[in-house]
Each structure stands twice: as structure tokens, then as C-alpha cells.
C-alpha positions in Angstrom: -57.4 -56.0 36.4 -54.6 -58.3 37.6 -55.6 -60.6 40.5 -53.0 -59.9 43.3 -53.6 -63.4 44.6 -52.5 -65.0 41.3 -48.9 -66.2 41.4 -46.5 -64.6 38.9 -45.6 -66.6 35.8 -42.7 -69.0 36.3 -39.6 -67.4 34.6 -37.6 -70.7 34.2 -38.7 -71.3 30.7 -37.7 -67.8 29.7 -34.3 -68.5 31.1 -34.1 -71.6 28.9 -34.9 -69.6 25.8 -32.4 -66.8 26.6 -29.7 -69.4 27.5 -30.3 -71.1 24.2 -29.6 -67.9 22.3 -26.5 -67.3 24.4 -25.3 -70.8 23.9 -25.8 -70.8 20.1 -23.7 -67.7 19.9 -20.7 -69.6 21.1 -20.5 -71.0 17.6 -17.6 -68.8 16.4 -15.5 -70.3 19.2 -16.6 -73.9 18.5 -14.9 -76.2 16.0 -18.0 -76.1 13.8 -17.5 -72.3 13.4 -13.7 -72.1 13.4 -13.5 -74.7 10.6 -14.8 -72.3 7.9 -11.8 -70.0 8.6 -9.1 -72.6 8.4 -8.3 -72.4 4.7 -8.2 -68.6 4.9 -5.9 -68.6 7.8 -3.6 -71.0 6.0 -3.6 -69.0 2.8 -3.3 -65.4 4.2 -0.9 -66.1 7.1 1.4 -68.3 5.0 1.1 -71.2 7.5 0.9 -74.9 6.9 -2.3 -76.8 7.9 -0.2 -78.7 10.5 0.9 -75.4 12.0 -2.7 -74.1 12.2 -3.8 -77.4 13.7 -1.0 -77.2 16.3 -2.0 -73.7 17.2 -5.6 -74.8 17.6 -4.4 -77.7 19.9 -2.3 -75.4 22.1 -5.0 -72.7 22.2 -7.7 -75.2 23.1 -5.6 -76.7 25.9 -4.6 -73.3 27.3 -8.2 -72.1 27.2 -9.5 -75.2 28.9 -7.0 -74.7 31.8 -8.9 -71.6 32.9 -12.3 -73.2 33.1 -12.3 -74.5 36.7 -11.4 -71.0 37.9 -14.1 -69.5 35.7 -16.6 -72.0 37.2 -15.7 -70.8 40.7 -16.2 -67.2 39.6 -19.7 -68.1 38.3 -20.6 -69.5 41.7 -19.2 -66.5 43.5 -20.5 -63.7 41.2 -23.7 -65.2 39.9 -25.0 -66.0 36.4 -26.0 -62.5 35.5 -22.7 -60.7 36.2 -20.7 -63.7 35.0 -22.4 -63.9 31.6 -22.0 -60.2 31.1 -18.2 -60.2 31.5 -17.8 -63.5 29.7 -19.7 -62.1 26.7 -17.6 -59.0 26.7 -14.4 -61.0 26.9 -15.6 -63.3 24.1 -16.3 -60.3 22.0 -12.7 -59.0 22.5 -11.3 -62.4 21.8 -13.2 -62.6 18.5 -12.1 -59.1 17.5 -8.6 -60.1 18.2 -8.8 -62.9 15.7 -9.4 -60.3 13.0 -5.9 -58.8 13.7 -4.0 -62.1 13.8 -0.6 -61.9 11.9 1.5 -64.9 12.9 1.6 -68.3 14.4 2.0 -67.2 18.1 -0.7 -64.6 17.8 -3.0 -67.2 16.2 -2.4 -69.6 19.1 -3.2 -66.8 21.6 -6.4 -66.0 19.6 -7.5 -69.6 19.6 -7.0 -69.7 23.3 -9.2 -66.7 23.8 -12.2 -67.9 21.7 -12.0 -71.4 23.0 -11.8 -70.2 26.6 -14.6 -67.7 26.5 -16.7 -69.2 23.7 -16.7 -73.0 23.7 -15.9 -73.1 27.4 -17.1 -70.2 29.6 -20.2 -69.0 27.7 -21.4 -72.6 27.2 -20.8 -73.3 30.9 -22.7 -70.3 32.2 -25.6 -71.0 29.9 -26.0 -74.5 31.3 -25.6 -73.4 34.9 -28.2 -70.7 34.4 -30.8 -73.3 33.5 -29.8 -75.8 36.1 -30.4 -73.3 38.9 -34.1 -72.8 37.8 -35.1 -76.4 37.7 -34.9 -79.5 40.0 -37.4 -82.2 39.3 -37.7 -81.1 35.6 -34.1 -80.2 35.2 -33.5 -83.1 32.7 -36.4 -81.9 30.5 -35.1 -78.3 30.6 -31.6 -79.2 29.7 -32.9 -81.8 27.2 -34.5 -78.9 25.4 -31.6 -76.4 25.9 -28.7 -78.5 24.6 -30.2 -79.9 21.4 -31.6 -76.5 20.6 -28.2 -75.0 20.9 -26.7 -77.7 18.7 -29.4 -77.2 16.1 -28.9 -73.4 15.9 -25.1 -73.9 15.8 -25.5 -76.1 12.8 -26.4 -73.0 10.9 -23.0 -71.3 11.8 -20.9 -72.7 8.9 -23.4 -71.5 6.4 -23.8 -68.0 7.9 -20.1 -67.5 8.6 -19.1 -68.8 5.1 -21.5 -66.4 3.5 -20.2 -63.5 5.5 -16.6 -64.4 4.5 -17.6 -64.3 0.8 -19.1 -60.8 1.3 -16.8 -59.2 3.8 -13.7 -61.2 4.0 -12.5 -63.4 6.9 -11.1 -60.6 9.1 -14.3 -58.5 8.9 -16.3 -61.6 9.6 -14.5 -62.1 12.9 -15.4 -58.4 13.8 -19.0 -58.9 12.8 -19.2 -62.0 15.0 -17.7 -60.0 17.9 -20.3 -57.3 17.4 -23.2 -59.7 17.3 -22.1 -61.6 20.5 -21.7 -58.4 22.5 -24.9 -56.8 21.1 -27.1 -59.8 21.8 -25.6 -61.6 24.8 -24.8 -58.6 27.0 -28.4 -57.4 27.0 -29.6 -61.0 27.6 -27.3 -61.2 30.6 -28.1 -57.8 32.1 -31.8 -57.6 31.5 -33.0 -61.2 31.1 -31.0 -63.4 33.4 -31.9 -63.9 37.1 -29.3 -65.6 39.3 -31.8 -67.7 41.4 -35.6 -68.1 41.5 -35.6 -66.9 45.1 -34.3 -63.5 43.8 -37.8 -62.9 42.3 -39.8 -64.8 44.9 -40.0 -68.0 43.0 -38.7 -71.6 43.4 -37.3 -74.2 41.0 -39.8 -75.8 38.7 -42.3 -73.0 39.6 -43.2 -74.7 42.9 -44.9 -72.9 45.7 -42.6 -70.7 47.8 -43.9 -72.5 50.9 -44.7 -69.1 52.5 -47.8 -69.5 54.7 -50.7 -67.6 53.2 -49.0 -67.1 49.8 -51.0 -68.0 46.7 -50.6 -71.7 46.1 -48.7 -72.3 49.4 -49.3 -75.6 51.2 -51.6 -75.6 54.1 -48.8 -76.6 56.5 -46.6 -73.8 57.6 -43.6 -76.1 58.0 -40.6 -74.7 56.0 -39.2 -76.6 53.1 -35.6 -77.8 53.6 -32.9 -77.0 51.1 -30.6 -79.8 50.1 -27.0 -79.4 51.1 -24.6 -79.3 48.2 -21.3 -81.2 48.0 -18.2 -79.1 47.9 -15.9 -79.3 44.8 -13.5 -81.5 46.7 -16.2 -83.9 47.9 -17.6 -84.1 44.3 -14.4 -84.8 42.5 -13.5 -87.7 44.9 -16.9 -89.4 44.4 -17.5 -92.4 42.0 -20.3 -90.5 40.3 -17.9 -87.6 39.2 -15.2 -90.0 38.1 -17.7 -91.9 35.9 -19.0 -88.6 34.4 -15.5 -87.3 33.8 -14.4 -90.6 32.1 -17.4 -90.8 29.7 -17.3 -87.1 29.0 -13.6 -87.1 28.2 -13.9 -90.2 25.9 -16.9 -88.7 24.2 -15.3 -85.3 23.6 -12.1 -86.9 22.3 -13.7 -89.4 20.0 -16.5 -87.3 18.6 -14.1 -84.3 17.9 -11.7 -86.7 16.2 -14.4 -88.2 14.0 -15.9 -84.9 13.1 -12.5 -83.4 12.3 -11.7 -86.2 9.9 -15.2 -86.8 8.7 -14.5 -85.8 5.1 -11.7 -88.4 4.9 -13.6 -91.1 6.8 -16.8 -90.9 4.7 -14.7 -90.5 1.6 -13.5 -94.0 2.2 -17.2 -95.0 2.3 -17.6 -93.6 -1.2 -19.0 -90.1 -0.5 -17.8 -86.9 -2.1 -16.7 -84.0 0.0 -20.1 -82.3 -0.5 -22.0 -85.4 0.5 -19.8 -85.9 3.5 -20.3 -82.3 4.7 -24.1 -82.7 4.5 -23.9 -85.5 7.0 -23.7 -82.9 9.8 -27.5 -82.5 9.4 -28.4 -86.0 10.5 -26.1 -85.4 13.5 -28.3 -82.5 14.5 -31.4 -84.8 14.3 -29.8 -87.5 16.4 -28.5 -85.0 19.0 -32.0 -83.3 19.3 -34.1 -86.5 19.6 -31.7 -88.4 21.9 -30.7 -85.4 23.9 -34.3 -84.6 24.8 -35.0 -88.3 25.5 -32.0 -88.7 27.8 -32.8 -85.4 29.5 -36.3 -86.7 30.5 -34.7 -90.1 31.6 -32.2 -88.2 33.7 -35.1 -87.1 35.9 -36.0 -90.7 36.6 -34.3 -93.4 38.8 -32.5 -94.7 35.7 -30.1 -91.7 35.9 -27.1 -93.7 37.2 -27.2 -96.0 34.2 -27.3 -93.3 31.6 -23.5 -92.5 31.5 -22.9 -96.1 30.4 -25.6 -95.9 27.8 -24.0 -92.9 26.2 -21.1 -95.1 25.4 -23.4 -97.5 23.5 -24.2 -94.7 21.0 -20.5 -93.8 20.6 -19.5 -97.4 20.0 -22.3 -97.8 17.5 -21.1 -94.6 15.7 -17.6 -96.0 15.4 -18.8 -99.4 14.1 -21.1 -97.8 11.6 -18.4 -95.4 10.4 -16.0 -98.3 10.0 -18.4 -100.5 8.0 -20.4 -98.0 6.0 -20.5 -98.8 2.3 -23.6 -96.9 1.2 -25.6 -93.8 1.9 -28.1 -95.4 4.3 -25.3 -96.7 6.6 -23.6 -93.3 6.5 -26.8 -91.6 7.6 -27.1 -94.1 10.5 -23.5 -93.3 11.4 -24.2 -89.6 11.4 -27.4 -90.0 13.5 -25.5 -92.3 16.0 -22.7 -89.7 16.3 -25.2 -86.9 16.9 -27.0 -89.1 19.5 -23.7 -89.5 21.3 -23.2 -85.7 21.5 -26.8 -85.1 22.6 -26.9 -87.8 25.2 -23.6 -87.0 27.1 -24.2 -83.3 27.1 -27.6 -83.6 28.6 -26.7 -86.4 31.0 -23.7 -84.7 32.5 -25.4 -81.4 32.8 -28.4 -83.0 34.5 -26.7 -85.4 36.9 -24.1 -83.0 38.3 -26.7 -80.8 40.1 -28.8 -83.8 40.9 -26.0 -85.7 42.6 -23.9 -82.8 44.0 -26.4 -79.9 44.5 -26.2 -76.4 43.1 -24.2 -74.3 45.6 -20.9 -75.2 43.8 -22.4 -76.1 40.4 -20.2 -73.8 38.3 -17.0 -75.0 40.0 -17.9 -78.7 39.6 -19.2 -78.2 36.0 -16.1 -76.2 35.2 -13.8 -79.1 36.0 -15.9 -81.4 33.8 -15.9 -78.8 31.0 -12.1 -78.6 31.3 -11.8 -82.4 31.0 -14.1 -82.4 27.9 -12.4 -79.4 26.2 -8.9 -80.7 26.9 -9.8 -84.2 25.6 -11.4 -82.7 22.5 -8.1 -81.1 21.6 -6.5 -84.5 21.5 -9.1 -86.2 19.4 -8.0 -85.1 15.8 -4.4 -86.1 16.6 -5.5 -89.5 18.0 -7.6 -90.4 15.0 -4.9 -89.2 12.6 -2.3 -91.4 14.3 -4.8 -94.3 14.4 -5.5 -94.0 10.7 -1.8 -94.1 9.9 -1.3 -97.1 12.0 -4.4 -99.0 10.9 -4.1 -98.2 7.2 -7.2 -95.9 6.9 -9.8 -94.0 8.8 -12.5 -96.7 8.6 -10.1 -99.2 10.0 -9.1 -96.8 12.8 -12.8 -96.2 13.6 -13.3 -99.9 14.2 -10.2 -100.1 16.4 -11.4 -97.1 18.4 -14.8 -98.7 19.0 -13.1 -100.7 21.7 -12.6 -97.5 23.8 -16.3 -96.7 24.5 -17.1 -100.4 25.0 -14.5 -100.7 27.8 -15.4 -97.3 29.4 -19.2 -98.1 29.1 -18.8 -101.5 30.9 -16.7 -99.8 33.6 -19.4 -97.0 34.0 -22.1 -99.6 34.2 -20.3 -101.7 36.9 -19.1 -98.7 38.9 -22.3 -96.7 38.6 -23.0 -94.8 41.8 -26.1 -95.2 43.9 -28.5 -92.3 43.7 -26.9 -90.0 46.4 -29.0 -88.9 49.3 -28.0 -85.4 49.8 -27.9 -84.1 53.4 -30.1 -81.2 54.6 -29.0 -77.8 55.6 -29.7 -76.7 59.2 -32.7 -74.7 60.2 -30.9 -71.4 59.3 -31.0 -72.4 55.7 -34.6 -73.4 55.5 -36.9 -71.7 53.0 -40.2 -70.5 54.3 
């Protein structure tokens, strides 16, 4: 017989698991998933690769522009309702890709899958976890983000196999069906907007209600930290530092990944060998993402944005100087570490520094900056390679960028903010 005095099991870790599944299913809207369709789009639509790349750039920028508004809607509507309509919209956008007939339609299609997949669904998955944790938020996000990356690494294999069996148009339809069939039930029946909605608190702490199981002996209520508004957040040094390192990371990593076959080809690898290097990236992202997540919960947090730039600079230098397989593996691990570190650090520090009341809105602006920057990465690296005489030479030149931004982030690091308290009316207890 169940003991009525026994507190219910903390649901936060279940939210992490469900958010991981939802985040992994953004893969058809991510570059790693879209990449397997590019050759088919070029061949069947009669377009040049530059035209498809241009449509991808325009679509990505257009999709990113909507993310701040989507973030506000997540704050207003809650995670459960927001994830439901985002999943439905993403499913429609994926189905639309199956019907694409020309360049303009393709750009519109890219805008839809980038907006609702890479942007909105990823955003709401991270927000859902952040709301359930406080002191252990870094650990939770350090598990969530690398786990999503690891699962998404399977996307090219799965999607490519589906294309071989069903064709590329039917594969878009299959992806749409899977997203709707899996994510909508997760949102409707698995997600909970806030721990308080089910009588719990972040991290599974006591509710502080006198007489409740596990409650403290004192009946003094527990104060809730006051959150910064979006305007207060974006004007702060901490936000500017996070936006700078996130934008540089997104642009450079996307550029290197987009041209990885050519870059590693100059190091002596075949196309097949270069493609396999995405696996060490997953390992780097998983290990370093979890490590930085745990460190984000410590006082070292303000130093971490600068340290993410160390990984990015190392990846550029290794990519530029790689002459054998061992150095190429180190390059791939460093590049993955870059991705894992910044994703975890930015997702953890935003709620820690600015609170959770406007988390979706603030994260939406950061996500917009990252997605928009990622659209410019392939073009920047391509131009750099033409100017420098090769992709390895360009990688060495671009190593200067994270070094400069990392030094600035270190010197301009914010002090750990002391968030103000809400008045008595907002006390919990």
C-alpha cells in the first residue's frame, strides 16, 4: 500500500528524457539531416548547388527572424501547448518539402523546417528542462544537449536509407509523420509547464509547505528569485558575451562542417573517411558538454563562455595543420567539444543569470543570433578558402576570431548576478 506521507517521485528527469526525444527529432530540420537531400534536390529540381545553397541561406535567415517572437509565445503559452503547436507546424513544414517544385518554393520550405525544427522545437526542448532545475540545471542540460547530438548523428544514416527505399519526397513525408506521431503525444501527455503545477519544486526540493513530507521545520516561505525582463537581459554584459560567443561558434562550426569533406581532403582523407569524422565530433560534444554543464552549476560559470572559444580555436588550428589520421581525429573531437560546450553553457547561464519568467523570450534572441550566424558560416569559409588558397589555410586564418572573442569574453566576464527577490505576494509556501 502506498505511503501517503511519501513525496511523489520528482518528474524532472522524465522531462529530460522526453525533451531529448523531441530535440533529436529536430534532425530533419538541421543541417546534418538536410545534407542528405541536397544532391536529390539539385538533380530533380534542375537547380545548381549554388542555387540550393542560396535558398538554404535565405530560408535559414527568414526562419531565424521569427524565433524571438516564438520565444515570447513559449513564455506566454507554456511549454506543453507551445511544443504541441510547434510539432504540428514542423510536421506541416516537412510535408511541404515533399511537394517542392522550384527555387522559391524551396526557399520557403527551408524557412519552415529551419524555423520550426532547428529553431523552435530545439528552443522549447531546452526551456522545458531549464524550468525543472535550478542548482542541478547544468547537469540536466549537460545530459540533454549531448544526448540530442548523439541521437541526431544517426539521422544521416536513417534518412539516407529511407531515401534509397522510398525516394526523397516520400522520406520527407515519413519524417513529418514521425515528428507529429511522437512529439505531439510527448507534449500533450508528458510535458508539465512548471514543477508547481504538480506540487513539486525545481531539483525535487521540498515545497516548503509546513507539515508536508520533507518540508523544513521552519514555516517561513521560500522566496522566488525575480527574473530580468528581456530588455534588461539584452542590455547586460552577460548577455552580450553569450551572444558574441554563440554567434561566432555557430558561424565557424557550421562553416567547417559544411566544407569538412574539402577541408579534410586537403589533409589526405577520402570522402568516406572525412564523413566518418562526424563520429568523433559526437564523442567530443558528449564528454565536454556534460563536463561544462556540471561546471556551469559552480562559481566558475562566468569564465566558461571564454573557455568555449579555446575549443573552437583548437579545432581551427588542428584542422589547418592536420597531416595524418590522428590529428584529424583530434580536430573532430575539438570541433565536437566546441559544439557541446557552448550549447550547454548558454542554455545553463541564461536562466541562472536572468531567471526563468522570460526564459523563452531571452533564449529566443540567442537562438536567433546563433541560427542567423550559422547561415553565414559556409559562405564565410568558402570566401576565406578562395582568398587564402585553400581550406586548411583559411582554417588557420579564422582561428584568430575565437582567440579575439575569447579574450574579450574573459576580460568582460560578468560578475555572478545577484537576482532580486519578488515581494511577499510571490512567495512560495
